[in-house]
N, CA, C and O of each residue as an XYZ file, in Angstrom:
436
protein
N     -18.908     -5.032    -15.009
C     -18.636     -5.767    -13.795
C     -18.352     -4.761    -12.678
O     -17.529     -3.864    -12.861
N     -19.014     -4.890    -11.531
C     -18.808     -3.921    -10.446
C     -17.418     -4.043     -9.830
O     -16.820     -5.119     -9.824
N     -16.915     -2.924     -9.313
C     -15.605     -2.928     -8.667
C     -15.672     -3.708     -7.369
O     -16.668     -3.657     -6.648
N     -14.596     -4.433     -7.078
C     -14.494     -5.200     -5.847
C     -13.064     -5.099     -5.330
O     -12.281     -6.041     -5.454
N     -12.730     -3.943     -4.748
C     -11.378     -3.726     -4.251
C     -11.174     -4.462     -2.936
O     -11.981     -4.342     -2.015
N     -10.084     -5.228     -2.856
C      -9.732     -5.945     -1.637
C      -8.251     -5.715     -1.343
O      -7.443     -5.529     -2.253
N      -7.917     -5.731     -0.069
C      -6.529     -5.542      0.343
C      -5.756     -6.819      0.046
O      -6.173     -7.915      0.421
N      -4.612     -6.660     -0.640
C      -3.783     -7.829     -0.932
C      -2.386     -7.736     -0.321
O      -1.689     -8.745     -0.210
N      -1.978     -6.537      0.074
C      -0.631     -6.355      0.623
C      -0.543     -4.992      1.292
O      -1.489     -4.205      1.287
N       0.625     -4.742      1.867
C       0.915     -3.433      2.441
C       2.083     -2.818      1.688
O       2.950     -3.524      1.173
N       2.093     -1.497      1.633
C       3.222     -0.793      1.042
C       4.480     -1.278      1.778
O       4.501     -1.316      3.008
N       5.490     -1.636      1.054
C       6.706     -2.159      1.666
C       6.799     -3.677      1.614
O       7.884     -4.228      1.792
N       5.679     -4.370      1.371
C       5.719     -5.834      1.250
C       6.470     -6.264     -0.008
O       7.047     -7.351     -0.051
N       6.459     -5.411     -1.027
C       7.167     -5.693     -2.274
C       8.156     -4.555     -2.490
O       7.760     -3.409     -2.701
N       9.432     -4.876     -2.435
C      10.483     -3.869     -2.593
C      10.465     -3.300     -4.016
O       9.964     -3.952     -4.933
N      11.001     -2.104     -4.207
C      11.088     -1.536     -5.556
C      11.807     -2.496     -6.510
O      12.785     -3.149     -6.146
N      11.292     -2.558     -7.736
C      11.851     -3.405     -8.787
C      11.801     -4.891     -8.446
O      12.652     -5.672     -8.872
N      10.786     -5.263     -7.671
C      10.555     -6.661     -7.289
C       9.092     -7.000     -7.553
O       8.281     -6.125     -7.855
N       8.776     -8.271     -7.435
C       7.410     -8.742     -7.627
C       7.145     -9.887     -6.669
O       8.064    -10.501     -6.127
N       5.846    -10.159     -6.475
C       5.448    -11.181     -5.519
C       4.102    -11.744     -5.941
O       3.225    -11.009     -6.395
N       3.944    -13.055     -5.788
C       2.651    -13.687     -6.059
C       1.797    -13.614     -4.802
O       2.263    -13.870     -3.691
N       0.542    -13.260     -5.010
C      -0.407    -13.193     -3.907
C      -1.638    -13.993     -4.300
O      -2.226    -13.764     -5.357
N      -2.023    -14.928     -3.451
C      -3.221    -15.732     -3.677
C      -4.355    -15.115     -2.868
O      -4.271    -14.994     -1.646
N      -5.409    -14.732     -3.563
C      -6.542    -14.116     -2.892
C      -7.832    -14.555     -3.571
O      -7.992    -14.420     -4.784
N      -8.729    -15.072     -2.781
C     -10.048    -15.503     -3.265
C      -9.969    -16.363     -4.522
O     -10.724    -16.156     -5.472
N      -9.056    -17.323     -4.520
C      -8.938    -18.249     -5.630
C      -8.218    -17.704     -6.852
O      -8.143    -18.382     -7.876
N      -7.690    -16.498     -6.762
C      -6.967    -15.914     -7.889
C      -5.491    -15.775     -7.533
O      -5.143    -15.416     -6.408
N      -4.616    -16.069     -8.522
C      -3.175    -15.883     -8.352
C      -2.808    -14.568     -9.020
O      -2.893    -14.428    -10.240
N      -2.400    -13.607     -8.199
C      -2.108    -12.259     -8.687
C      -0.621    -11.968     -8.529
O      -0.023    -12.250     -7.491
N      -0.041    -11.402     -9.576
C       1.343    -10.949     -9.536
C       1.314     -9.464     -9.202
O       0.737     -8.666     -9.941
N       1.940     -9.095     -8.084
C       2.039     -7.694     -7.686
C       3.465     -7.247     -7.943
O       4.407     -7.787     -7.363
N       3.624     -6.257     -8.816
C       4.950     -5.751     -9.178
C       5.081     -4.299     -8.725
O       4.131     -3.521     -8.809
N       6.268     -3.950     -8.245
C       6.570     -2.596     -7.794
C       7.610     -2.026     -8.759
O       8.800     -2.324     -8.654
N       7.146     -1.208     -9.694
C       7.999     -0.709    -10.777
C       7.843      0.800    -10.898
O       6.725      1.313    -10.960
N       8.963      1.507    -10.931
C       8.929      2.952    -11.121
C       8.140      3.690    -10.048
O       7.528      4.722    -10.322
N       8.155      3.162     -8.826
C       7.443      3.803     -7.722
C       5.951      3.524     -7.695
O       5.237      4.066     -6.851
N       5.466      2.686     -8.606
C       4.039      2.346     -8.666
C       3.856      0.845     -8.528
O       4.773      0.064     -8.783
N       2.658      0.458     -8.122
C       2.315     -0.959     -8.010
C       1.396     -1.341     -9.162
O       0.500     -0.586     -9.542
N       1.637     -2.530     -9.710
C       0.831     -3.063    -10.798
C       0.416     -4.481    -10.436
O       1.206     -5.244     -9.881
N      -0.824     -4.829    -10.751
C      -1.334     -6.164    -10.451
C      -1.845     -6.798    -11.738
O      -2.565     -6.168    -12.512
N      -1.466     -8.044    -11.953
C      -1.895     -8.765    -13.135
C      -1.935    -10.254    -12.817
O      -1.435    -10.696    -11.782
N      -2.532    -11.012    -13.714
C      -2.600    -12.456    -13.526
C      -1.190    -13.016    -13.437
O      -0.307    -12.614    -14.194
N      -0.980    -13.946    -12.509
C       0.346    -14.509    -12.291
C       0.660    -15.664    -13.243
O       1.808    -16.103    -13.309
N      -0.313    -16.154    -13.965
C      -0.112    -17.324    -14.814
C       0.151    -16.926    -16.263
O      -0.628    -16.183    -16.860
N       1.243    -17.420    -16.820
C       1.584    -17.165    -18.220
C       0.446    -17.641    -19.113
O      -0.141    -18.696    -18.871
N       0.137    -16.866    -20.140
C      -0.964    -17.225    -21.044
C      -0.559    -18.294    -22.058
O      -1.410    -18.800    -22.789
N       0.723    -18.643    -22.112
C       1.188    -19.695    -23.023
C       1.123    -21.067    -22.350
O       0.631    -22.025    -22.947
N       1.607    -21.167    -21.134
C       1.612    -22.405    -20.359
C       1.272    -22.059    -18.918
O       1.307    -20.891    -18.530
N       0.950    -23.055    -18.142
C       0.572    -22.838    -16.742
C       1.813    -22.675    -15.874
O       2.160    -23.567    -15.101
N       2.476    -21.536    -16.006
C       3.681    -21.258    -15.226
C       3.467    -19.980    -14.424
O       2.884    -19.015    -14.919
N       3.943    -19.981    -13.181
C       3.828    -18.808    -12.328
C       4.882    -17.776    -12.720
O       6.082    -18.042    -12.649
N       4.421    -16.600    -13.135
C       5.349    -15.548    -13.543
C       6.167    -15.026    -12.369
O       7.251    -14.476    -12.565
N       5.655    -15.194    -11.143
C       6.391    -14.702     -9.978
C       7.711    -15.436     -9.779
O       8.587    -14.950     -9.064
N       7.862    -16.610    -10.409
C       9.133    -17.332    -10.318
C      10.046    -16.989    -11.492
O      11.145    -17.531    -11.614
N       9.587    -16.092    -12.346
C      10.385    -15.614    -13.468
C      11.267    -14.459    -13.031
O      11.570    -14.308    -11.848
N      11.675    -13.645    -13.996
C      12.564    -12.524    -13.689
C      11.933    -11.217    -14.149
O      11.253    -11.159    -15.174
N      12.174    -10.174    -13.368
C      11.655     -8.843    -13.659
C      12.814     -7.955    -14.086
O      13.808     -7.822    -13.372
N      12.675     -7.348    -15.262
C      13.691     -6.434    -15.789
C      12.963     -5.166    -16.194
O      12.294     -5.128    -17.227
N      13.095     -4.125    -15.375
C      12.345     -2.902    -15.637
C      10.871     -3.211    -15.522
O      10.413     -3.727    -14.502
N      10.119     -2.892    -16.578
C       8.670     -3.156    -16.535
C       8.283     -4.442    -17.266
O       7.126     -4.622    -17.645
N       9.250     -5.327    -17.460
C       8.986     -6.574    -18.175
C       9.276     -7.783    -17.297
O      10.317     -7.855    -16.644
N       8.349     -8.728    -17.289
C       8.543     -9.988    -16.577
C       8.733    -11.086    -17.625
O       8.028    -11.132    -18.633
N       9.693    -11.960    -17.364
C       9.972    -13.080    -18.270
C       9.485    -14.364    -17.606
O       9.800    -14.641    -16.448
N       8.719    -15.134    -18.354
C       8.211    -16.412    -17.871
C       9.373    -17.391    -17.694
O      10.239    -17.484    -18.564
N       9.398    -18.120    -16.577
C      10.504    -19.042    -16.345
C      10.440    -20.303    -17.206
O      11.436    -21.019    -17.316
N       9.300    -20.587    -17.814
C       9.144    -21.838    -18.546
C       9.659    -21.769    -19.985
O      10.526    -22.553    -20.370
N       9.133    -20.840    -20.777
C       9.532    -20.762    -22.185
C      10.043    -19.385    -22.593
O      10.312    -19.158    -23.772
N      10.183    -18.458    -21.639
C      10.792    -17.171    -21.937
C       9.885    -16.081    -22.473
O      10.372    -15.025    -22.876
N       8.568    -16.309    -22.488
C       7.662    -15.235    -22.920
C       7.874    -14.022    -22.028
O       8.187    -14.154    -20.845
N       7.700    -12.829    -22.612
C       7.817    -11.594    -21.826
C       6.508    -10.837    -21.882
O       5.815    -10.826    -22.900
N       6.178    -10.194    -20.744
C       4.971     -9.385    -20.618
C       5.333     -8.053    -19.986
O       6.248     -7.969    -19.168
N       4.606     -7.010    -20.374
C       4.741     -5.702    -19.743
C       3.864     -5.711    -18.495
O       2.651     -5.892    -18.598
N       4.461     -5.519    -17.315
C       3.680     -5.577    -16.077
C       2.778     -4.355    -15.902
O       1.832     -4.399    -15.116
N       3.053     -3.274    -16.617
C       2.224     -2.072    -16.509
C       0.930     -2.197    -17.309
O      -0.094     -1.621    -16.943
N       0.985     -2.951    -18.400
C      -0.179     -3.045    -19.293
C      -0.735     -4.453    -19.443
O      -1.878     -4.624    -19.867
N       0.061     -5.467    -19.098
C      -0.344     -6.850    -19.288
C      -0.063     -7.374    -20.685
O      -0.306     -8.550    -20.956
N       0.438     -6.543    -21.571
C       0.664     -6.937    -22.963
C       1.730     -8.027    -23.098
O       2.774     -7.978    -22.447
N       1.447     -9.001    -23.949
C       2.436    -10.017    -24.321
C       3.413     -9.352    -25.285
O       3.003     -8.826    -26.320
N       4.694     -9.372    -24.951
C       5.712     -8.666    -25.719
C       6.528     -9.629    -26.569
O       6.955     -9.283    -27.670
N       6.744    -10.835    -26.058
C       7.611    -11.779    -26.750
C       6.997    -13.166    -26.721
O       6.510    -13.624    -25.687
N       7.028    -13.826    -27.864
C       6.493    -15.190    -27.981
C       7.340    -16.154    -27.151
O       8.488    -15.855    -26.823
N       6.773    -17.303    -26.817
C       5.641    -17.919    -27.482
C       4.263    -17.419    -27.032
O       3.273    -17.718    -27.700
N       4.161    -16.679    -25.940
C       2.852    -16.154    -25.536
C       2.411    -15.060    -26.502
O       3.208    -14.200    -26.878
N       1.156    -15.093    -26.898
C       0.605    -14.041    -27.751
C      -0.617    -13.397    -27.111
O      -1.046    -12.324    -27.534
N      -1.181    -14.044    -26.094
C      -2.358    -13.510    -25.403
C      -1.912    -12.656    -24.223
O      -1.040    -13.056    -23.452
N      -2.518    -11.470    -24.087
C      -2.197    -10.561    -22.992
C      -2.678    -11.123    -21.659
O      -3.564    -11.977    -21.608
N      -2.077    -10.624    -20.586
C      -2.474    -11.007    -19.234
C      -3.640    -10.150    -18.754
O      -3.774     -8.991    -19.150
N      -4.469    -10.718    -17.912
C      -5.519     -9.949    -17.251
C      -4.840     -8.994    -16.275
O      -3.916     -9.386    -15.562
N      -5.293     -7.750    -16.241
C      -4.748     -6.756    -15.321
C      -5.810     -6.388    -14.294
O      -7.002     -6.604    -14.510
N      -5.364     -5.834    -13.183
C      -6.249     -5.436    -12.090
C      -5.938     -3.998    -11.695
O      -4.774     -3.618    -11.565
N      -6.973     -3.211    -11.507
C      -6.779     -1.838    -11.031
C      -6.217     -1.888     -9.610
O      -6.629     -2.716     -8.797
N      -5.280     -0.999     -9.325
C      -4.634     -0.928     -8.015
C      -4.964      0.410     -7.385
O      -4.976      1.441     -8.056
N      -5.233      0.384     -6.093
C      -5.517      1.602     -5.345
C      -4.779      1.516     -4.014
O      -4.744      0.459     -3.385
N      -4.193      2.629     -3.591
C      -3.542      2.702     -2.284
C      -4.455      3.429     -1.318
O      -5.017      4.474     -1.644
N      -4.597      2.871     -0.129
C      -5.332      3.526      0.961
C      -4.448      3.446      2.190
O      -4.316      2.386      2.801
N      -3.839      4.578      2.554
C      -2.862      4.558      3.634
C      -1.699      3.686      3.220
O      -1.086      3.912      2.177
N      -1.386      2.669      4.047
C      -0.307      1.748      3.665
C      -0.846      0.436      3.099
O      -0.106     -0.541      2.983
N      -2.125      0.410      2.748
C      -2.730     -0.786      2.170
C      -2.745     -0.717      0.646
O      -3.016      0.329      0.057
N      -2.446     -1.855      0.023
C      -2.533     -1.989     -1.433
C      -3.781     -2.799     -1.724
O      -3.911     -3.941     -1.283
N      -4.699     -2.200     -2.471
C      -5.952     -2.871     -2.828
C      -6.005     -3.092     -4.334
O      -5.492     -2.285     -5.109
N      -6.629     -4.189     -4.740
C      -6.844     -4.449     -6.159
C      -8.310     -4.739     -6.389
O      -9.016     -5.245     -5.517
N      -8.749     -4.400     -7.598
C     -10.111     -4.692     -8.021
C     -10.122     -6.094     -8.609
O      -9.615     -6.307     -9.711
N     -10.685     -7.038     -7.897
C     -10.668     -8.431     -8.335
C     -11.538     -8.685     -9.559
O     -11.487     -9.767    -10.145
N     -12.336     -7.696     -9.948
C     -13.120     -7.842    -11.176
C     -12.205     -7.978    -12.381
O     -12.548     -8.649    -13.354
N     -11.046     -7.346    -12.317
C     -10.050     -7.436    -13.379
C     -10.549     -6.894    -14.698
O     -11.727     -6.572    -14.849
N      -9.645     -6.796    -15.647
C      -9.983     -6.338    -16.992
C      -8.885     -6.803    -17.917
O      -7.760     -7.048    -17.481
N      -9.197     -6.925    -19.165
C      -8.164     -7.264    -20.137
C      -7.318     -6.027    -20.398
O      -7.795     -4.899    -20.278
N      -6.089     -6.245    -20.747
C      -5.182     -5.124    -21.046
C      -5.767     -4.338    -22.220
O      -6.323     -4.924    -23.148
N      -5.638     -2.986    -22.176
C      -6.181     -2.162    -23.260
C      -5.446     -2.392    -24.573
O      -5.780     -1.775    -25.584
């Protein structure tokens, strides 16, 4: 799948150790700012249709507000049940103060 980087935010839009949902081109993306880096992944829990952006972020782990599943925001991996399917992740690139993501996405390695 070809790369399709698009601007979704600006540096500073998401404070350190925070996350934000961004809707772009029909996709709900969770943008997390962890350890000085930005990570982008699908905002919807793979167990139920819940927005992870309304959950809680603890270090590099986001907890789903609905049933408590946890995911690693750096890799998209499902860490704690009931979710067992990993989240789709998106490559992130910084250009100046712009945060771009590749909307082609990829499954977590």
